[in-house]
C-alpha positions in Angstrom: 23.2 -30.4 93.3 20.0 -32.5 93.3 21.2 -34.3 96.4 21.5 -31.0 98.3 18.2 -30.0 96.9 16.7 -33.2 98.4 18.2 -32.5 101.8 16.7 -29.0 101.7 13.4 -30.5 100.6 13.4 -32.8 103.6 14.1 -29.9 106.0 11.2 -27.9 104.5 9.0 -31.0 104.7 9.7 -31.1 108.5 8.9 -27.4 108.8 5.7 -28.0 106.8 4.7 -30.8 109.2 5.2 -28.5 112.2 3.2 -25.8 110.5 0.3 -28.1 110.0 0.5 -29.3 113.6 0.8 -25.9 115.3 -1.3 -23.8 112.9 -3.7 -26.5 112.1 -4.6 -28.2 108.8 -7.5 -25.7 108.3 -5.0 -22.8 108.1 -2.5 -24.7 106.0 -4.8 -25.9 103.4 -7.0 -22.8 103.1 -7.2 -21.5 99.6 -9.6 -18.7 98.7 -11.0 -18.8 95.2 -10.1 -15.7 93.2 -12.0 -15.6 89.9 -11.8 -11.9 89.3 -9.3 -9.1 89.6 -9.3 -7.2 92.8 -10.4 -3.6 92.5 -6.9 -2.1 92.7 -5.9 -4.0 89.5 -8.8 -2.3 87.7 -7.6 1.2 88.5 -8.0 3.1 85.2 -5.0 5.3 86.0 -2.7 2.3 85.6 -3.8 1.6 82.1 -6.0 -0.7 80.1 -5.8 -4.5 80.0 -5.0 -6.4 76.9 -3.8 -9.7 75.5 -1.4 -10.6 72.7 0.0 -13.8 71.3 3.6 -14.4 70.6 5.5 -17.6 69.9 3.5 -20.3 71.6 1.8 -18.3 74.4 -0.9 -15.8 75.1 0.3 -12.9 77.3 -1.6 -10.5 79.3 -0.5 -6.9 79.7 -1.5 -3.5 81.0 -0.7 -0.4 78.8 -1.1 3.4 79.1 0.2 6.4 77.3 0.0 7.4 73.6 1.0 4.8 71.0 2.9 7.7 69.3 5.4 7.7 72.2 8.4 5.5 72.6 7.8 2.1 74.2 8.8 1.5 77.8 8.4 -2.2 78.5 8.3 -3.6 82.0 9.2 -7.2 83.1 8.4 -8.2 86.7 10.0 -10.6 89.1 9.0 -13.4 91.5 6.4 -13.6 93.1 5.0 -10.6 91.3 3.0 -9.7 88.2 2.4 -6.6 86.1 1.0 -4.8 89.1 4.5 -4.5 90.7 5.1 -1.6 88.3 2.0 0.5 89.4 4.1 3.4 90.6 6.2 3.5 87.4 3.2 3.1 85.0 1.6 6.3 86.5 4.9 8.2 86.4 6.0 7.5 82.9 2.8 7.2 80.9 2.9 10.8 79.9 6.2 10.4 78.2 6.1 6.8 76.9 3.8 4.1 75.8 4.2 2.1 79.0 3.4 -1.6 78.9 3.8 -4.0 81.8 3.4 -7.7 80.9 2.5 -10.7 82.9 5.4 -13.0 82.0 4.4 -16.4 80.7 2.7 -18.5 83.3 2.1 -15.6 85.6 -1.3 -14.1 86.7 -3.5 -13.8 83.6 -0.9 -14.9 81.0 -1.2 -18.4 79.6 0.2 -21.3 81.7 2.1 -23.9 79.6 2.9 -27.4 80.9 6.4 -28.7 81.0 9.5 -27.2 82.5 11.1 -26.8 79.0 8.5 -24.1 78.3 10.2 -21.8 80.8 13.8 -22.0 79.6 15.6 -18.7 78.9 15.3 -18.9 75.1 11.5 -19.0 75.4 11.4 -16.0 77.9 13.7 -14.0 75.7 11.7 -14.8 72.6 8.6 -13.5 74.4 10.1 -10.1 74.9 11.0 -9.9 71.2 7.5 -11.0 70.3 5.9 -8.4 72.6 7.9 -5.6 71.1 7.0 -6.6 67.6 3.3 -7.3 68.4 3.0 -3.8 69.9 4.3 -2.4 66.6 7.7 -1.2 67.8 11.2 -1.8 66.7 12.9 -1.1 70.0 12.2 -0.1 73.6 13.4 1.2 76.9 13.5 -2.1 78.8 12.8 -1.9 82.6 13.0 -5.1 84.7 13.3 -6.4 88.2 14.4 -9.7 89.7 13.6 -12.6 87.3 12.4 -10.1 84.7 15.9 -8.5 85.0 17.6 -11.8 84.3 15.6 -12.1 81.2 16.3 -8.4 80.3 20.1 -8.8 80.7 20.0 -11.8 78.4 17.7 -10.1 75.9 20.0 -7.1 75.7 22.9 -9.4 74.9 20.9 -11.3 72.3 19.1 -8.3 70.7 21.1 -5.1 71.4 19.4 -3.3 68.5 16.0 -3.7 70.2 17.1 -2.1 73.5 17.5 1.7 73.4 18.3 1.7 77.2 18.2 -1.0 79.8 17.1 -0.4 83.4 17.5 -3.4 85.8 16.6 -3.4 89.5 18.1 -5.7 92.2 19.2 -8.3 89.8 22.9 -8.8 88.7 24.1 -9.6 85.2 23.8 -13.4 84.9 27.5 -13.9 84.3 28.4 -11.8 87.3 25.9 -13.8 89.4 27.5 -17.1 88.3 31.0 -15.8 89.0 30.0 -14.6 92.5 27.8 -17.6 93.3 30.6 -20.1 92.8 33.1 -18.1 94.7 31.0 -16.8 97.6 29.6 -19.0 100.4 27.3 -16.2 101.6 25.6 -16.0 98.2 25.2 -19.8 98.2 23.3 -19.6 101.6 21.2 -16.6 100.3 20.2 -18.6 97.2 19.1 -21.7 99.1 15.6 -21.4 97.7 16.9 -21.9 94.2 18.0 -25.4 95.2 14.7 -26.1 97.1 12.7 -25.0 94.0 14.2 -28.0 92.1 12.2 -30.3 94.3 8.8 -31.4 93.0 5.5 -30.4 94.6 6.9 -29.0 97.9 7.6 -25.5 96.6 4.1 -25.2 95.2 2.7 -26.3 98.6 4.9 -23.7 100.4 3.7 -20.9 98.2 0.0 -21.7 98.5 -0.1 -22.7 102.2 -2.3 -20.5 104.4 -4.0 -18.9 101.4 -0.7 -17.9 99.8 0.7 -16.5 103.1 4.2 -16.9 101.4 3.2 -14.1 99.0 2.2 -11.8 101.9 5.4 -12.6 103.8 7.5 -11.6 100.8 6.2 -8.1 100.9 5.3 -7.6 104.6 7.7 -9.5 106.8 10.8 -7.9 108.4 13.3 -10.2 106.6 12.5 -9.9 102.9 9.6 -7.4 102.9 9.4 -3.7 102.1 10.9 -1.4 104.6 8.3 1.2 103.8 5.3 -1.1 104.3 2.8 1.6 103.7 3.8 1.3 100.0 2.3 -2.2 99.8 -1.2 -2.2 101.2 -3.5 -5.1 102.1 -5.2 -4.5 98.7 -1.8 -4.7 97.0 -1.0 -8.0 98.7 -4.4 -9.3 97.5 -3.5 -8.4 94.0 -0.3 -10.5 94.2 -2.3 -13.3 95.8 -4.7 -13.1 92.9 -1.7 -13.5 90.5 -0.2 -16.4 92.4 -3.5 -18.2 92.9 -4.5 -18.5 89.2 -4.6 -22.1 88.1 -1.1 -23.4 87.4 0.6 -20.0 88.1 2.6 -21.1 91.1 4.0 -24.1 89.3 4.9 -22.0 86.3 6.7 -19.5 88.5 8.8 -22.3 90.1 9.4 -23.8 86.7 11.5 -20.7 85.8 14.0 -21.8 88.5 13.8 -25.5 87.4 14.4 -24.6 83.8 17.3 -22.4 84.7 19.2 -25.4 86.2 18.0 -28.0 83.7 18.6 -25.9 80.6 21.6 -23.8 81.3 22.6 -21.2 78.7 25.6 -21.9 76.5 28.7 -19.9 77.5 29.0 -16.7 75.5 32.1 -15.7 73.6 31.4 -12.1 74.5 28.8 -11.8 77.4 28.7 -8.0 77.3 25.7 -5.7 77.3 26.3 -2.8 74.9 23.1 -0.8 75.5 23.3 2.1 78.0 22.4 0.4 81.2 21.2 1.5 84.7 21.3 -0.8 87.6 19.2 0.3 90.6 19.9 -1.5 93.8 18.0 -1.5 97.1 20.8 -1.9 99.7 18.7 -4.0 102.1 18.3 -6.9 99.5 18.2 -10.3 101.2 18.3 -12.3 98.0 21.7 -11.1 96.8 24.9 -10.4 98.6 26.0 -6.8 98.3 29.5 -7.8 97.2 28.0 -8.9 93.9 27.9 -5.4 92.7 31.6 -4.8 92.0 32.8 -6.5 88.8 29.8 -5.5 86.7 31.8 -3.2 84.4 33.4 -6.1 82.6 29.9 -7.4 81.6 28.2 -4.1 80.9 29.9 -1.6 78.5 28.1 1.5 79.6 26.8 1.1 83.2 25.3 3.5 85.7 24.9 2.1 89.2 22.6 3.7 91.7 22.1 2.4 95.2 19.0 3.2 97.2 19.7 3.2 100.9 17.3 1.4 103.2 15.3 -0.1 100.3 14.5 -3.8 100.1 14.8 -6.2 97.2 11.5 -4.8 95.9 13.1 -1.4 95.4 10.6 0.0 92.8 7.8 -0.5 95.3 9.7 0.3 98.4 11.1 3.6 97.3 9.1 4.5 94.1 9.7 8.3 94.3 13.5 7.8 94.5 13.5 5.1 91.8 11.4 7.2 89.4 13.8 10.2 89.9 16.8 8.0 89.2 15.1 6.6 86.1 14.3 10.1 84.8 17.9 11.3 85.4 19.2 8.3 83.5 16.7 8.7 80.6 17.4 12.4 80.3 15.7 15.6 81.4 14.4 16.3 77.8 11.5 13.8 78.1 
């Protein structure tokens, strides 16, 4: 695996050299300093900012809605932050205590050194700690991408803490492993996971051109949103703010490094028992569409909803549709 990662790293290094030559070193090494949140992240309608400590880390979060309401906890993906849930925070705050966290190492949450600090047991422990620190005994857990991987695992480890689970564009981890090893197309689509095992280069790629990688994730025609009006230049600046905080890019990459270096022990019964909703943007370029069949053997009570024309970032690409799907799943009695 590491030999292949090295080959990919060499190829990326060549591409990097050409970028420096053709775009110029001034473009490549440009890094704007971002010491304060952009205005869009201070929007009071999204909620109030707070911090809490759990396990060994200080986590930042944004919360809205009455503390007397049930908890709806949001976990973001890569390369995102709490702000990726802006459309859902506004929609559900009247019915829930909505809380979107910056996962450890991201945006304004504390960055810890060492790859071991980003292994799955730490990430799952953070979710448990957040629920308890907020004064709740369970939650509706909503997650996307990397946050979804943590959420699936958390739901298996702590089923009593998950009233309902909503994951978006992320397969159950055992279904991913099953599909990855059997499907050459998924291997090609997941090339970046190997590249992220290489030291230094991934961080350089993310930060090049003042974090142009972040902009490309949301705006380019390959991976980006299909409804590009739903991610404005101000929104991109919010995600650049998150990625540019000291140590945040390395922390985000360390999630992938830890996933390979500290693999989870095989489970005797890797089944999620909480009622679960999987929302899937059908234009996802990170996961092969054939990964969806076969989930029923890993999720006892699964509802699958596909969103036609939506990208990997489905909750931002089609927020109205996603919010309707979520409400139908959660029940019309809210």
